[in-house]
N, C-alpha and C positions, 0 to 999 in steps of 0.2 A: 509313412506318415511316423508326425510325429510325435512322442510318448511319455509327454510330459501332462502331467497334471494337471485341469485349470485348475485351482482352484479359487473356489467359489465358497464368500464368507457369509455367514450365519447370522436370519435372523440380528439374534440374536447386537454381535460383532456391532449389524447394519446397525440396533438403533443406538448406542451409545455411538457407535459417530457420531449422528443425528444429537443427538444431544449433545455431545460437546463440542456442538460444528452451534449449533444455537446459544450453546457460550459463551463462547469466540464471540460471534456476532455482537449479540448481549453489553460484552467488553469494552467490543470497538466503538458500539454506535452513546455507550455511556462515556467513553474516551472522551469520543470525538466533542459532545455534549458538555462536557466540564473543560474542554481546554476550548470551543466555542463562547461561553460565559466571560470570557478573559479575565476571569481571578485569579487564575494562578501567574506567574512570575514564569517566564521562559526558561529558564532550567528547571522550573515543577511539571514545566508543561509536556518536556524532554524529555522526562524523566519517567512520568508517565506514563509515555512512548513504548520510553524502551519495559518500563513492567510486564504492558499488556504486551509486549512484543515475546521476551520468557514468559508470561503466560501462552502462550500460542505453541509456542516450541515446546515448552509442558507438554499440553495433549496432543503437541499432534508430534511426533519428535522427527529426527530431520525438513520438514517438509519448510524450512529456511526462505528457500527460493516463490514459495507459495503466496508464502505470508508478506515479502514484500514486495511484490507482481500485485499484489491483490489490496494489501492494505496499505500500506506503503506512503503510495501516490494521493488518498487518503490522509494520512498525516502530511504532508506535505501541505497540500492545500488547504490547508487550516490553520498547521503553521504562520502560511505565508499570505493567506487572510487575517490573524488576529495581530502575531507579533508582525506584521508590514516586511520579513523578513524578501533578499535579493535572490 
């Protein structure tokens, strides 16, 4: 029998992660909507995406691959649509 203890998160930890995830989803959606407006330069839009990624990694350290898997494609599609990137 494996004697390693299963560590289960507390309800407070679950609630905290849920709040951080909800906040991140809102920030991502606002970033997408701002870029979709078409009023930003390509450089400003790129900087906004980078700042959103930095915020996500501050909130969820070590989750670079999760951000890239979940959100990068959305940002790429938006950038291609708004700025007609190849």
